[in-house]
ROTIGU-432973 format. One record per residue (C-alpha): x, y, z; residue in one letter. Coordinates in steps of 0.05 Angstrom, whole numbers, plus 5000, padded with zeros to 4 digits. Each point is the difference from the previous one (the first is absolute). Example, Ala and Ser with C-alpha at 12.3 -4.5 7.8 and 13.67 -1.06 7.14 Angstrom:
! ROTIGU-432973
c1:c2:c3:rest
5246:4910:5156:a .
5027:5069:4987:s .
END
This chain:
! ROTIGU-432973
c1:c2:c3:rest
6250:6715:7770:x .
5019:5034:5068:x .
4958:4986:5060:x .
4981:5052:5058:x .
4993:4974:5073:x .
5007:5013:5061:x .
5061:4996:5045:x .
5041:5014:5065:x .
5058:5048:4993:x .
5058:5024:5033:x .
5021:5071:4974:x .
5053:5024:5046:x .
5039:4978:5067:x .
4960:4998:5056:x .
4933:5023:4974:x .
4929:4963:5004:x .
4988:4960:4947:x .
4939:5013:4946:x .
4961:4959:4960:x .
5001:5038:4931:x .
4988:4973:4925:x .
5052:4962:4960:x .
5018:4982:4935:x .
5008:4924:4983:x .
5031:4985:4931:x .
4980:4942:4963:x .
5054:4940:5014:x .
5060:4992:4953:x .
5038:4937:4985:x .
5011:4961:5061:x .
4954:5041:5047:x .
4929:4989:5024:x .
4944:5048:5039:x .
4965:4970:5062:x .
4932:5023:5032:x .
5022:5004:5064:x .
4952:4967:5053:x .
5050:5010:5063:x .
5053:5033:5029:x .
5028:4995:5057:x .
5033:5067:5048:x .
5074:4979:5000:x .
5058:5040:5045:x .
5034:4998:4934:x .
4952:5048:4975:x .
5008:5049:5053:x .
5068:5002:4988:x .
4989:5021:4938:x .
4950:5057:5019:x .
5066:5022:5051:x .
5057:4991:4940:x .
5024:4944:5035:x .
5009:4965:4932:x .
5020:5051:4958:x .
4977:5070:4982:x .
4972:4991:4932:x .
4925:5034:5006:x .
4951:4988:4996:x .
4986:4930:5023:x .
4947:4955:4974:x .
4993:4959:5064:x .
4980:4933:5016:x .
5033:4926:4990:x .
4972:4955:5033:x .
4942:4972:4963:x .
4953:4955:4970:x .
4953:5010:4931:x .
4973:4972:4935:x .
5048:5005:4935:x .
4954:5058:4947:x .
5046:5002:4938:x .
5080:4969:4987:x .
5040:5025:4957:x .
5039:4969:4942:x .
5038:4939:5012:x .
4963:4979:5071:x .
4982:4926:4998:x .
5007:4986:5071:x .
4938:5044:5026:x .
4937:5012:4962:x .
4940:5049:5006:x .
4960:4971:5057:x .
5050:4972:5042:x .
4998:5009:5081:x .
5072:5029:5021:x .
5042:5014:5050:x .
5055:5060:4986:x .
5061:4996:5010:x .
5061:5049:4996:x .
5055:4943:4983:x .
4986:4977:4932:x .
5052:4966:4990:x .
5047:5010:4937:x .
5019:4923:4983:x .
5071:5018:4979:x .
5041:5043:5038:x .
5056:4964:5042:x .
4950:4984:5070:x .
4946:4964:4944:x .
5050:4964:4962:x .
5036:4976:5065:x .
4919:4968:5017:x .
5007:5049:5054:x .
4932:5048:4969:x .
4981:5023:5062:x .
5057:5034:4998:x .
4989:5030:4936:x .
5036:5063:4988:x .
4976:5026:4947:x .
4918:5000:5012:x .
4953:5026:4946:x .
4952:5053:5005:x .
4958:5037:4948:x .
5033:5042:4954:x .
4950:5046:4991:x .
4977:5053:5056:x .
4928:5022:5020:x .
4994:5075:5007:x .
4954:5055:5031:x .
4955:5026:4958:x .
5044:5049:4980:x .
5062:4955:4979:x .
5032:5000:5063:x .
5040:4935:5006:x .
4975:4960:5054:x .
5049:4958:5047:x .
4972:4933:5021:x .
5008:4966:5069:x .
5045:4946:4989:x .
4993:5007:4929:x .
4918:4981:5007:x .
4970:5057:5026:x .
4926:4965:5018:x .
4966:5051:5047:x .
4959:5007:4932:x .
4941:4978:4962:x .
5043:4965:4948:x .
5077:5003:4988:x .
5054:4985:4948:x .
5061:4948:5025:x .
5036:4951:4961:x .
4956:4936:4982:x .
5062:4963:5045:x .
4981:5043:5059:x .
4934:4954:4997:x .
4994:4940:5035:x .
4935:4947:4983:x .
4970:4972:5067:x .
4939:4966:5017:x .
4936:5054:4983:x .
4969:4970:5058:x .
5042:5033:5048:x .
4974:5071:5039:x .
5037:5058:4965:x .
5012:5035:5060:x .
5029:4942:5026:x .
5046:4969:4948:x .
5020:5062:4981:x .
5050:5012:5058:x .
5042:4950:4968:x .
5024:5049:4965:x .
5048:5040:5050:x .
4994:4991:5078:x .
4974:4932:5000:x .
5040:4960:4961:x .
5060:5040:5024:x .
4988:4976:5072:x .
4984:4930:4981:x .
5052:4995:4955:x .
5052:5030:5052:x .
4988:4935:5036:x .
4976:4942:4946:x .
5059:5027:4949:x .
5056:5034:5026:x .
4995:4974:5073:x .
4988:4932:4972:x .
4953:4986:5065:x .
4992:4920:5001:x .
4964:4961:5048:x .
5024:4999:5066:x .
5025:5069:4989:x .
5009:5051:5064:x .
4974:5074:4974:x .
5007:5065:5019:x .
4960:5062:4969:x .
5030:5074:5028:x .
4940:5037:4970:x .
4925:4982:4994:x .
4967:5038:4956:x .
4979:4978:4929:x .
5070:4980:4974:x .
5021:4971:5076:x .
4929:4963:5004:x .
4999:4959:4927:x .
5070:4988:5027:x .
4968:4963:5052:x .
4948:4975:4956:x .
5058:4978:4961:x .
5036:4963:5056:x .
4939:4954:5020:x .
4983:4991:4934:x .
5073:4965:4993:x .
4994:4958:5050:x .
5039:5043:5056:x .
4978:4974:5074:x .
5025:5062:5040:x .
4976:5077:4967:x .
5021:5053:5054:x .
4970:5060:4967:x .
5025:5076:5028:x .
4982:5063:5006:x .
4988:5062:5055:x .
4922:5003:4976:x .
4955:4953:5040:x .
4949:5006:4942:x .
5048:4974:4948:x .
5025:4940:5043:x .
4921:4982:5003:x .
4997:5000:4925:x .
5066:4953:5003:x .
4975:4949:5040:x .
4941:4997:4945:x .
5049:4981:4944:x .
5031:4947:5049:x .
5057:5029:5043:x .
5006:4952:5055:x .
5035:5052:5051:x .
4990:5075:5002:x .
5055:5049:5029:x .
4987:5077:5003:x .
5071:5027:4995:x .
4974:5065:5048:x .
4999:4953:5057:x .
5057:4949:4984:x .
5056:4987:4968:x .
4981:4970:4941:x .
5060:4962:4987:x .
5005:4970:5072:x .
4919:4986:4983:x .
5016:4965:4934:x .
5060:4961:5028:x .
4949:4978:5064:x .
4954:4971:4952:x .
5037:4948:4957:x .
5042:4974:5056:x .
5051:5052:5013:x .
5039:4997:4933:x .
4961:5044:4959:x .
4953:4993:4938:x .
5025:4963:4935:x .
4979:5055:4960:x .
4982:5075:5023:x .
4964:5052:4956:x .
4999:5069:5010:x .
4947:5033:4961:x .
5018:5074:5031:x .
5057:5018:4963:x .
5037:5035:5054:x .
5075:4989:5028:x .
4975:4985:5069:x .
4952:4949:4982:x .
5045:4972:4960:x .
5051:4993:5044:x .
4954:4970:5045:x .
4978:4944:4938:x .
5082:4994:4999:x .
5004:4979:5080:x .
4929:4957:5001:x .
5029:4951:4951:x .
5013:4933:5017:x .
5090:4981:4976:x .
4987:4987:4924:x .
4936:5029:5003:x .
4970:5058:4943:x .
4988:5067:5004:x .
4944:5027:4957:x .
4994:5071:4978:x .
4938:5024:4966:x .
4979:5067:5031:x .
5026:5056:4959:x .
5055:5047:5026:x .
5028:5069:4988:x .
5050:5017:4967:x .
5032:5032:5068:x .
4999:4944:5035:x .
5054:4961:5020:x .
5025:4928:5040:x .
5059:4996:5034:x .
5021:4930:5037:x .
5062:4961:5024:x .
5028:4972:4938:x .
5019:4934:5044:x .
4928:4985:5023:x .
4970:5004:4914:x .
5053:4949:5000:x .
4993:4966:5068:x .
4928:4984:5001:x .
4998:4986:4930:x .
4940:4986:4953:x .
4970:5044:4944:x .
4987:5077:4994:x .
4941:5018:4945:x .
4964:5049:4971:x .
4930:4979:4974:x .
4975:5034:4929:x .
4920:4990:4989:x .
5013:4940:5052:x .
5054:4970:4940:x .
4930:4984:4965:x .
4991:4977:4922:x .
4925:5029:4995:x .
4985:4942:4941:x .
5020:4955:5055:x .
4971:5027:5070:x .
4940:5039:4979:x .
4951:4944:4971:x .
5029:4947:5058:x .
4986:5053:5060:x .
4929:5008:4964:x .
4983:4927:5007:x .
5029:4992:5064:x .
4959:5067:5024:x .
4934:4967:4957:x .
5010:4938:5043:x .
4995:5039:5060:x .
5077:4983:5022:x .
5025:5070:4989:x .
4955:5059:5033:x .
5015:5049:4957:x .
4930:5030:5024:x .
5026:5017:5060:x .
5043:5053:4976:x .
4951:5043:4969:x .
4975:5044:5053:x .
4959:5041:4957:x .
4976:5010:4939:x .
5001:5081:4972:x .
4976:5045:4946:x .
5058:5033:4962:x .
4988:5066:5029:x .
5029:4973:5063:x .
5059:4983:4990:x .
5035:5060:5042:x .
4959:4974:5054:x .
5029:4935:4996:x .
5069:5023:4999:x .
4982:5036:5069:x .
4972:4936:5027:x .
5055:4962:4977:x .
5044:5051:5035:x .
4972:4984:5062:x .
5002:4934:4994:x .
4917:4992:5012:x .
5012:4943:4932:x .
5024:4947:4965:x .
4971:5018:4928:x .
4961:5058:4986:x .
4973:4971:4918:x .
4969:5042:4952:x .
4940:4967:4968:x .
4971:5019:4928:x .
END
């Protein structure tokens, strides 16, 4: 039998979100129902509301979540009712060309639930990133559920479901930061600060944080930045070079995703260094560079999808580091809010007042 629960939806482009009743069907083969305990308010949810992803309204927003598996469908063996899970939007298929080549973190055919949740009048909902977790319960593919230690605080480890994993992975997975490296991070919101934390965890000795907001630079210091640069006052390329012996950083992570910040990242790296783009650009943005500079500087120019993570590998490991006190996920949680405060959280995000607002149930 289906269940009726409360959820946050976006009905049309730019309109305020609303709390309404949604209908969650029983799980079918390969599916699971998860009772949500926490869900972070991510910038991607705002992109959905603003029509920046697609126009398949109405959207059931929310995707950065943790909760308890309540029901599973036929054939589900990896999770069971009662399991504490972090939800992921990259449930690997195991059979696509990336998976067959042993690179499942690039999976090109990730799984989502086949059934749709609906409004009470039968209108089908489009769940954000195939999850839709601004709701008391949600229906997902069972592969989107990653079991982690239930001793962890849901509001903290739930952030591994998107933004924090994207930043940590940009440093640790995509950038391959290792002991003794120098790293620069441009943009110190939630993703950028997670990249700072990931660089520190990987053993980088010089970590330069760049932003135009002094509050965000203060946050970056708490996550391990050894140097900070206010780009509204100082040329960030020159400042990064000055902090790295005049050479530039081994790895520069652009957590903003604009042509001007990517160019700064390109020129702020050392010869043979790596640029990692994790900030998401808009479709109209373009970049122009002298091809000789691309050739002459060498190195690697990468983009990072979901921190190139493999949830089954990375979520339990990072949760364990959190429980050991080696990864401060609690520091990313600026505030805990109720379901009907999501629209206010979008405003606070827009003004740079929070790292993460987290809906708790």
